[in-house]
Each structure stands twice: as C-alpha cells, then as structure tokens.
C-alpha positions in Angstrom: 51.5 -10.6 10.3 48.9 -9.4 12.9 49.8 -5.8 12.4 49.6 -6.1 8.6 46.1 -7.5 8.9 45.0 -4.7 11.4 46.2 -1.9 9.1 44.6 -3.5 6.1 41.3 -3.7 7.8 41.7 -0.1 9.1 42.2 1.1 5.6 39.2 -0.8 4.3 36.8 0.8 6.6 36.7 4.1 4.9 36.4 2.5 1.5 33.2 0.6 2.7 31.8 3.8 4.0 32.5 5.6 0.8 30.9 2.6 -1.2 27.8 2.7 0.9 27.4 6.5 0.4 27.9 6.1 -3.4 25.2 3.4 -3.5 22.8 5.5 -1.4 23.4 8.4 -3.7 22.8 6.3 -6.9 19.7 4.8 -5.4 18.3 8.2 -4.6 18.7 9.3 -8.3 17.1 6.1 -9.4 14.0 6.8 -7.0 13.7 10.4 -8.1 14.2 9.9 -11.8 14.4 6.3 -12.9 11.5 4.6 -11.0 8.8 3.0 -13.0 5.9 5.3 -13.7 2.8 4.6 -11.7 -0.3 4.1 -13.4 -2.5 7.2 -14.0 -6.0 7.2 -12.9 -7.1 6.8 -16.4 -5.8 3.4 -16.5 -7.5 2.2 -13.3 -11.0 0.8 -13.7 -12.7 0.0 -10.5 -16.1 -1.0 -12.0 -16.9 -4.6 -12.8 -16.6 -7.5 -10.4 -17.5 -6.9 -6.8 -14.6 -6.2 -4.3 -14.2 -8.3 -1.2 -13.9 -6.0 1.7 -12.2 -6.7 5.1 -12.3 -4.3 8.0 -12.5 -3.6 11.7 -13.6 -0.7 14.0 -12.4 0.8 17.2 -14.9 -1.2 19.2 -13.8 -4.6 17.9 -16.5 -5.1 15.5 -15.3 -7.1 12.3 -16.5 -6.5 8.9 -15.0 -9.2 6.9 -17.3 -10.8 4.2 -18.6 -7.4 3.2 -18.5 -6.4 -0.5 -18.1 -3.1 -2.6 -19.6 -2.5 -5.9 -18.6 0.6 -8.0 -21.3 1.0 -10.7 -20.2 4.1 -12.5 -16.7 5.7 -13.1 -17.1 8.9 -15.2 -14.2 11.0 -16.2 -14.1 14.6 -14.8 -10.9 16.6 -15.7 -8.1 14.7 -13.9 -10.3 12.7 -11.7 -13.3 10.2 -11.8 -16.7 10.5 -10.3 -18.1 7.4 -8.8 -21.3 5.8 -7.7 -21.9 2.4 -6.0 -22.7 0.8 -2.8 -21.2 -1.3 0.2 -23.0 -4.3 1.4 -22.0 -4.5 5.0 -21.8 -7.8 7.0 -20.4 -7.4 10.4 -20.3 -9.0 13.9 -18.9 -7.8 17.2 -19.7 -6.2 20.5 -21.8 -3.4 19.0 -23.9 -6.1 17.1 -23.5 -9.5 18.6 -26.5 -10.8 16.5 -24.9 -9.5 13.3 -25.1 -6.1 11.4 -25.9 -5.7 7.9 -27.4 -3.5 5.1 -26.6 -1.7 1.9 -25.0 1.7 2.0 -25.1 3.8 -1.2 -22.3 6.3 -2.0 -20.9 8.8 -4.2 -17.3 9.4 -4.5 -14.0 10.5 -6.3 -11.1 8.6 -7.7 -8.4 11.4 -7.8 -5.6 11.7 -10.3 -3.1 10.4 -7.8 -5.3 7.3 -7.1 -6.5 8.3 -3.7 -10.1 7.4 -3.2 -13.0 9.3 -1.3 -16.4 7.8 -1.0 -19.5 9.4 0.9 -22.4 7.3 2.0 -25.8 9.0 1.5 -28.5 6.4 1.9 -29.1 3.0 3.6 -31.3 0.1 2.4 -32.4 -2.4 5.1 -29.9 -1.2 7.7 -29.3 -3.3 10.8 -26.9 -1.6 13.0 -25.1 0.5 10.4 -25.0 4.2 9.5 -23.7 6.2 6.6 -20.1 7.2 6.7 -17.1 8.8 4.8 -14.5 6.6 3.4 -10.9 7.1 2.0 -8.4 4.7 0.7 -5.6 4.2 -2.1 -6.3 2.4 -5.3 -3.1 0.5 -5.6 -4.3 -1.1 -9.0 -7.4 -2.5 -10.4 -7.3 -5.4 -8.0 -6.3 -3.9 -4.7 -7.5 -1.1 -2.5 -5.4 -0.3 0.5 -5.0 2.1 3.5 -8.8 2.5 3.9 -10.3 4.4 6.9 -13.8 5.5 7.6 -15.2 8.0 9.9 -18.2 10.3 10.6 -20.3 11.9 7.9 -23.8 13.0 8.9 -24.3 10.6 11.7 -22.1 9.2 14.6 -20.1 6.2 13.4 -17.2 4.2 15.1 -14.0 4.8 13.1 -12.3 1.9 11.4 -10.0 0.6 8.9 -10.7 -1.3 5.7 -9.1 -2.8 2.5 -10.5 -4.4 -0.5 -9.4 -6.8 -3.2 -10.8 -8.5 -6.4 -10.1 -12.0 -7.8 -6.4 -12.3 -9.0 -5.1 -9.7 -6.3 -1.7 -10.7 -4.8 -1.7 -11.8 -1.1 1.0 -9.1 -0.6 1.5 -5.8 -2.1 4.7 -6.0 -4.3 7.8 -3.7 -3.6 7.8 -0.7 -5.9 10.3 -1.1 -8.7 12.7 1.5 -7.4 12.8 0.0 -3.9 13.5 -3.4 -5.1 16.3 -2.0 -7.4 17.7 -0.2 -4.5 17.8 -3.4 -2.3 19.6 -5.3 -5.2 22.1 -2.7 -5.7 22.8 -2.3 -2.0 23.3 -6.0 -1.6 25.5 -6.1 -4.7 27.7 -3.2 -3.4 28.3 -4.9 0.0 28.7 -8.2 -1.6 31.6 -6.7 -3.9 33.2 -5.1 -0.7 33.3 -8.4 1.0 35.0 -9.9 -2.0 37.5 -7.2 -2.0 38.2 -7.6 1.7 38.7 -11.3 1.3 41.1 -10.8 -1.6 43.1 -8.3 0.4 43.4 -10.8 3.4 44.4 -13.5 1.1 47.1 -11.3 -0.4 48.4 -10.3 3.0 48.4 -13.9 4.2 50.9 -14.7 1.4 
C-alpha cells in the first residue's frame, strides 16, 4: 500500500509541473493579447473638481491637505496641453510654522497617460519654490506614482499622489492580472482534486 502511494505521488509531480507551465503560458497570452484595453488619453478629463494631494519630501516635510486644479486641457496631436495650479499646504522640519502658497504650472498629459507639470510662477509663497512634476493618470479620479524635483530653483525631492471624490481607496488589479490569478488558482485546485481522486482509488 505504501509503495503504491509513493509511486502514484511521484507520477503526479511531473503532471503538476506541466499544468503550472501550461497555465503560465495561457496567462501570458491573455496578458499580451486579451487584456482589457486601457483608456486612451482622449477619455481622461483631468479638469473640473479639485484634486486632493498627498505628498512628502526627503527632509520629512508632509504636504497632505494640498490641492491640485487643472484649469485647461487642450488636445494637441496625441497629447493634451494643460494649465493649472497647486495650492500647497505643508509642515515639517523645513517649515515648522507651516509652508503654503499657490504654484502655477503648464504641462502635458501624454497619450500613454503619463503626466508632466512644470511650475513657472508663485503667488504668496511661504517656504515653497517652483518645481517639475511627473505622475501617472490612472483614471479620471486617481493620479499615482508622482514625484517632483528641481526646475529653475533648488527643491527638496519628494513623492505625491492625488485623488478626487469617488476614487477607490486602493488601486484595483488590472483585469489581466486578476484573470491570471483566478486561472492559476483554478488549475492548482483541479490538480488537488485529481490527486485526492488518485489517492482514493489507490486506497481501495
């Protein structure tokens, strides 16, 4: 009985590896050819309601409570030209009494939904300077992977993100990744059922 079970398990191992490789191949095909199409830039409107900005910099200053307003978004070939402003509110080691001010910018929303903004003027600045910004417009409610750095004046590097009312608290998995996870789970589940069935037959 023991020898039968051992040999059955040994035969099952190559089958499990084969199933796993097949699932990985199928998932790669789905990712390459069957993933839901991402929204093009033409469907993303960043104007309208103010964006709530969260950020921090390398000196430990925190910029939560700041806002971003994109006033214009004009089509230009495959991209959009943008104008707008940040209203910065920050506190930290570099500005213990608080930093604030409005930073005007121009920028571009590219066809791949990457975002670049360049500050060019300040209104009532307290401890802020103009900077260059980049990020990714995940959708009309969420901007992620934001960073900033020097433009014309020294600036402390930092990271930022922005959201509008209705944005999810977490970025959802892309459709292809979710499908891959479900297919993988199903394949290993089916393999487990087959192993249990084989053991049951050997026991009899």
